[in-house]
VEXDREN-2710 file (C-alpha; in Angstrom, 1 decimal):
% VEXDREN-2710
k/r/px/py/pz
1/MET/11.0/-18.3/-8.6
2/THR/8.1/-16.2/-7.2
3/ASP/5.2/-18.6/-7.6
4/PHE/6.0/-21.9/-6.2
5/ARG/4.3/-24.5/-4.2
6/ILE/5.5/-26.8/-0.9
7/VAL/4.0/-29.7/0.5
8/GLN/4.3/-30.3/4.4
9/VAL/3.6/-33.9/5.3
10/SER/3.7/-35.2/9.2
11/ASP/3.8/-38.1/10.9
12/ILE/4.4/-40.9/8.7
13/HIS/5.2/-43.3/11.2
14/LEU/7.2/-45.8/8.9
15/SER/8.3/-49.6/10.2
16/ARG/9.5/-52.3/8.2
17/LYS/8.8/-54.3/11.0
18/ARG/5.8/-52.9/12.1
19/ALA/4.0/-51.6/8.5
20/TYR/0.5/-50.7/9.4
21/PHE/0.9/-47.4/7.5
22/LEU/2.6/-48.1/4.5
23/ASP/-0.4/-47.6/2.0
24/ASN/-1.2/-44.3/3.0
25/TRP/2.3/-43.3/2.2
26/ASP/2.5/-45.3/-0.9
27/VAL/-0.6/-43.2/-1.8
28/PHE/1.5/-40.1/-1.0
29/VAL/4.2/-41.1/-3.3
30/GLU/1.9/-41.4/-5.9
31/GLN/0.5/-38.0/-5.2
32/MET/3.7/-36.1/-5.5
33/ARG/5.2/-38.0/-8.5
34/ALA/1.8/-37.1/-10.3
35/ASP/1.8/-33.7/-9.3
36/PRO/5.4/-32.5/-8.2
37/PRO/5.3/-29.6/-5.3
38/ASP/8.7/-27.5/-5.8
39/ARG/9.3/-28.5/-2.1
40/ILE/8.2/-31.5/0.6
41/TYR/8.7/-30.7/4.1
42/VAL/8.4/-33.7/6.4
43/THR/7.8/-32.1/10.1
44/GLY/8.5/-35.7/12.2
45/ASP/7.3/-38.8/13.6
46/LEU/8.8/-40.7/10.3
47/CYS/9.1/-43.9/12.8
48/VAL/7.0/-46.2/14.9
49/ASN/9.7/-46.3/17.5
50/GLY/12.8/-44.9/16.0
51/PRO/14.5/-44.8/19.4
52/ASN/14.3/-48.2/20.3
53/ALA/14.5/-49.7/17.0
54/PRO/17.0/-48.4/14.5
55/ASP/16.0/-49.9/11.6
56/ASP/12.5/-47.9/11.5
57/ILE/14.9/-44.8/10.9
58/VAL/16.7/-46.9/8.0
59/PHE/13.3/-47.6/6.8
60/ALA/11.7/-44.2/6.6
61/ARG/14.9/-42.9/5.0
62/GLU/14.6/-45.3/2.4
63/GLN/11.1/-44.1/1.7
64/LEU/11.6/-40.6/1.6
65/ASP/14.2/-41.4/-0.9
66/ARG/11.2/-42.2/-2.9
67/LEU/9.9/-38.8/-3.4
68/PRO/10.6/-37.1/-6.3
69/VAL/11.4/-33.6/-5.4
70/PRO/14.1/-32.3/-2.8
71/TRP/12.7/-32.8/0.7
72/LYS/14.0/-31.9/4.1
73/ALA/12.8/-33.5/7.5
74/LEU/12.5/-32.9/11.1
75/PRO/12.6/-35.1/14.1
76/GLY/9.7/-36.0/15.9
77/ASN/9.5/-37.7/19.4
78/HIS/9.0/-41.1/17.7
79/ASP/12.1/-40.5/15.7
80/SER/15.2/-39.6/17.8
81/GLY/13.2/-39.3/21.1
82/GLU/10.9/-37.1/23.4
83/LEU/11.6/-33.8/25.8
84/PRO/13.8/-35.5/28.7
85/PRO/12.8/-36.9/31.1
86/ASP/9.6/-38.5/28.8
87/THR/7.5/-39.4/31.7
88/ARG/5.2/-40.9/29.3
89/LEU/7.3/-43.3/27.1
90/GLY/10.7/-43.6/28.8
91/LYS/12.5/-42.9/25.5
92/PRO/14.1/-39.4/25.8
93/LEU/16.1/-37.4/23.3
94/THR/19.7/-38.3/24.0
95/ALA/23.0/-36.9/22.3
96/GLU/23.3/-40.6/21.2
97/ARG/20.0/-40.9/19.7
98/ARG/20.2/-37.5/17.9
99/GLU/23.1/-38.6/16.3
100/PHE/21.6/-41.7/14.5
101/TRP/19.3/-39.2/13.2
102/LEU/22.1/-36.9/12.2
103/GLU/23.8/-39.8/10.4
104/HIS/20.8/-40.8/8.5
105/PHE/18.7/-37.5/7.8
106/GLY/21.3/-34.8/8.3
107/PRO/20.8/-31.4/10.2
108/ASP/17.9/-31.4/12.9
109/TYR/17.5/-27.6/12.1
110/TRP/17.8/-25.7/9.0
111/PHE/17.1/-23.1/6.8
112/GLU/16.4/-22.8/3.4
113/ASP/15.6/-19.9/0.9
114/VAL/12.7/-20.2/-1.9
115/GLY/11.4/-17.6/-4.1
116/ASP/11.0/-14.7/-1.6
117/TRP/11.0/-17.0/1.4
118/CYS/13.2/-18.2/3.9
119/PHE/11.6/-21.1/5.8
120/VAL/13.3/-22.7/9.1
121/GLY/13.2/-26.2/10.4
122/LEU/13.5/-26.4/14.2
123/ASN/14.2/-29.9/16.2
124/ALA/11.2/-29.3/18.5
125/GLN/12.4/-31.5/21.3
126/LEU/15.4/-29.5/21.8
127/ILE/13.4/-26.4/23.0
128/GLY/13.4/-27.2/26.8
129/SER/15.7/-30.2/26.6
130/GLY/18.8/-28.8/28.6
131/LEU/21.1/-30.6/26.3
132/ASP/24.1/-28.6/24.4
133/GLU/22.6/-28.4/21.5
134/GLU/19.3/-26.3/22.4
135/ARG/21.6/-23.5/23.0
136/ALA/23.1/-23.8/19.7
137/GLN/19.5/-23.9/18.1
138/TRP/18.5/-20.8/19.7
139/LEU/22.0/-19.2/18.3
140/PHE/21.5/-20.7/15.1
141/LEU/17.8/-19.2/14.8
142/GLU/18.7/-15.6/15.6
143/SER/21.6/-15.9/13.1
144/VAL/19.0/-16.7/10.2
145/ALA/16.8/-13.9/11.2
146/GLU/20.2/-11.6/11.3
147/GLY/21.4/-12.8/7.7
148/ARG/18.0/-11.7/6.6
149/ALA/19.2/-8.0/6.3
150/ASP/22.0/-8.9/4.3
151/PRO/21.4/-7.3/0.9
152/ARG/21.8/-9.9/-0.7
153/ARG/18.9/-12.0/1.2
154/SER/16.9/-9.1/2.3
155/GLY/13.2/-8.7/2.3
156/ARG/12.5/-12.2/2.2
157/ALA/9.1/-13.1/4.4
158/LEU/10.1/-16.0/7.5
159/GLY/8.4/-19.3/7.9
160/LEU/9.1/-22.0/10.6
161/PHE/8.0/-26.0/10.3
162/LEU/8.4/-27.8/13.6
163/HIS/7.4/-31.1/15.0
164/LYS/5.0/-29.9/17.7
165/PRO/2.7/-27.3/17.9
166/LEU/3.3/-23.8/20.2
167/TYR/0.6/-24.5/22.1
168/LEU/-3.1/-26.7/22.6
169/ARG/-5.6/-23.6/23.4
170/ARG/-4.0/-20.7/24.5
171/PRO/-0.6/-19.2/24.5
172/ASP/-0.3/-19.0/28.3
173/GLU/-1.0/-22.5/29.1
174/THR/1.7/-22.9/31.9
175/ASP/1.1/-26.9/32.4
176/GLN/4.4/-28.6/31.4
177/GLN/3.0/-31.3/29.1
178/LEU/4.2/-33.4/25.9
179/SER/1.2/-32.3/23.4
180/ALA/2.8/-28.8/23.1
181/LEU/5.9/-26.7/23.3
182/PRO/6.9/-26.2/27.2
183/PRO/5.9/-22.8/28.3
184/GLU/9.3/-21.2/28.5
185/GLY/10.4/-22.2/25.1
186/ARG/6.8/-21.1/23.9
187/ALA/7.1/-17.5/24.9
188/ARG/10.4/-17.1/23.8
189/LEU/9.6/-18.6/20.3
190/LEU/6.4/-16.3/20.3
191/ALA/8.6/-13.4/21.3
192/PHE/11.2/-14.4/18.4
193/CYS/8.0/-14.6/16.0
194/ALA/6.7/-11.0/16.9
195/GLN/10.4/-9.4/16.8
196/HIS/11.1/-10.9/13.3
197/LYS/7.8/-10.6/11.8
198/VAL/7.3/-14.4/11.2
199/ARG/4.4/-15.0/9.2
200/PHE/3.5/-18.9/9.9
201/VAL/4.6/-21.6/12.2
202/ALA/3.7/-25.1/10.8
203/SER/3.9/-27.9/13.2
204/GLY/2.4/-31.5/13.6
205/HIS/2.2/-33.9/16.4
206/LEU/-1.9/-33.9/17.2
207/HIS/-2.7/-35.9/14.2
208/CYS/-5.4/-33.6/13.4
209/TYR/-5.3/-30.1/11.3
210/ARG/-6.3/-26.7/12.3
211/SER/-5.5/-23.0/11.0
212/MET/-5.8/-20.5/13.7
213/ARG/-3.8/-17.0/13.9
214/HIS/-2.2/-15.5/17.2
215/GLY/-1.9/-11.9/16.2
216/GLY/-0.4/-11.5/12.9
217/LEU/1.5/-15.2/12.9
218/ARG/-0.6/-18.0/11.5
219/LEU/-0.5/-21.5/13.0
220/ILE/-1.2/-24.4/11.0
221/TRP/-1.3/-28.0/12.4
222/ALA/-0.6/-30.5/9.7
223/PRO/-2.0/-34.1/10.2
224/GLY/-0.5/-37.1/10.0
225/THR/-0.9/-39.9/7.0
226/SER/-0.8/-42.6/9.2
227/PHE/-3.8/-42.5/11.7
228/ILE/-6.0/-40.6/13.8
229/SER/-7.1/-41.0/17.6
230/SER/-10.6/-40.2/18.7
231/VAL/-9.6/-41.2/22.1
232/LYS/-8.9/-37.4/23.2
233/ALA/-11.2/-34.5/23.2
234/MET/-10.3/-32.6/20.4
235/PRO/-7.2/-30.0/21.0
236/ALA/-9.5/-27.1/19.8
237/PRO/-13.0/-27.2/18.6
238/LYS/-12.2/-26.6/15.1
239/ALA/-9.4/-29.4/14.6
240/LEU/-10.3/-32.0/12.0
241/ARG/-9.4/-35.7/12.9
242/ARG/-8.6/-36.9/9.4
243/ALA/-5.3/-38.3/7.4
244/GLY/-3.9/-36.0/5.2
245/TYR/-1.1/-33.4/4.4
246/VAL/-1.0/-29.5/3.8
247/GLU/-0.3/-27.7/0.5
248/TYR/1.2/-24.0/0.3
249/ARG/0.9/-22.4/-2.5
250/PHE/3.4/-18.9/-2.5
251/THR/3.1/-16.1/-4.8
252/GLY/5.8/-13.3/-4.0
253/LYS/5.0/-12.9/-0.1
254/ARG/1.7/-13.7/-0.1
255/PHE/0.5/-17.7/0.7
256/THR/-2.1/-20.0/1.0
257/ALA/-2.6/-23.1/3.2
258/ARG/-5.3/-26.0/2.7
259/LEU/-5.7/-29.5/4.0
260/VAL/-5.3/-32.3/1.0
261/GLU/-7.2/-35.7/1.9
262/PRO/-6.5/-38.2/-1.0
263/PRO/-9.2/-40.3/-2.2
264/LEU/-7.4/-43.4/-1.3
265/PHE/-6.1/-42.1/1.9
266/VAL/-7.8/-44.1/5.2
267/SER/-8.3/-41.9/8.2
268/HIS/-7.1/-45.5/10.5
269/ASP/-8.5/-44.8/14.2
270/PHE/-6.1/-46.1/16.5
271/ARG/-8.7/-45.6/19.4
272/ASN/-9.2/-48.8/20.8
273/TRP/-5.1/-49.6/20.5
274/PHE/-4.9/-46.3/22.7
275/LEU/-7.1/-47.5/25.5
276/ASP/-5.9/-50.7/25.4
277/GLN/-2.0/-50.2/25.3
278/GLY/-1.6/-45.9/25.0
279/SER/0.7/-45.8/22.0
280/THR/1.3/-47.0/19.0
281/VAL/5.1/-48.0/20.0
282/HIS/3.5/-51.2/21.5
283/LEU/2.2/-52.4/18.2
284/PRO/2.9/-56.0/17.7
285/PRO/5.1/-56.8/14.0
286/ARG/3.5/-57.1/11.4
287/PRO/6.4/-57.0/8.8
288/LEU/6.6/-56.9/4.7
289/ARG/7.7/-59.4/3.0
290/ALA/11.6/-59.1/1.9
291/GLY/11.5/-57.7/-0.9
292/GLU/8.1/-56.9/-1.7
293/GLY/5.2/-54.3/-1.1
294/GLY/2.8/-56.4/0.5
295/TRP/2.0/-57.7/4.0
296/GLY/3.9/-60.6/5.9
297/GLU/1.8/-62.9/7.7
298/GLY/-0.5/-62.3/9.8
299/GLY/-1.1/-59.5/7.9
300/THR/-4.2/-57.9/5.9
END
């Protein structure tokens, strides 16, 4: 297979108890069924509040099983926890939370050969975590790169997927923040990309779309299907705050990426909620009726 199509969907924020964002997800599933890609990669924040509401993880897995093609998922900070110590929400990634993710979604870092490409998914919250598995993930990444020298796999182009972007405005940012990778981990991953001629790094987390370049490396930010927030200034002048997903088309080692905004998607702006409460993890219940796809009492 030399020509193929991959869809990256991110920040879907699903919950049976707080089902605010299921309408857009239903539209997305219908789009995938109507025009199936070859693969779907989900780059984190599958849940509203996975660390404190285990059923969010269970429900998200049920929803991904509706997809009509093979998929792989990566955890976000709303799934198995944030980079420790998590000074914002107090829900740091722990071995126990990570294990619950693994139980329901399988590996939280992986690789897959498709056509002339090797795609690698990384757990962004492990980078800088200090957990034992952080070192294991770095070793895994190096082993994948070295494996491309194997005659059976040689010559493949390399693309990376993870939840958080490498940086917001500049690769030399030194502040320790939760919107992008920490400085030390970013520098190490950028060095890896340069050494192994990685073609692109695709991320989510910021609920906006942007495509830019860092030297020969293309950086792609996928928007969320769930919501946008107009509270903060744009991370970059050309970032688009709209609900959608990213479609990649590959022909040999060439690729294109584009933002897709389905006509039935609603770009929910949660500005008011963020100003009042600071995060969607504090949303009040808005459950689905048991066995139905509609809203429960108090819904719309």
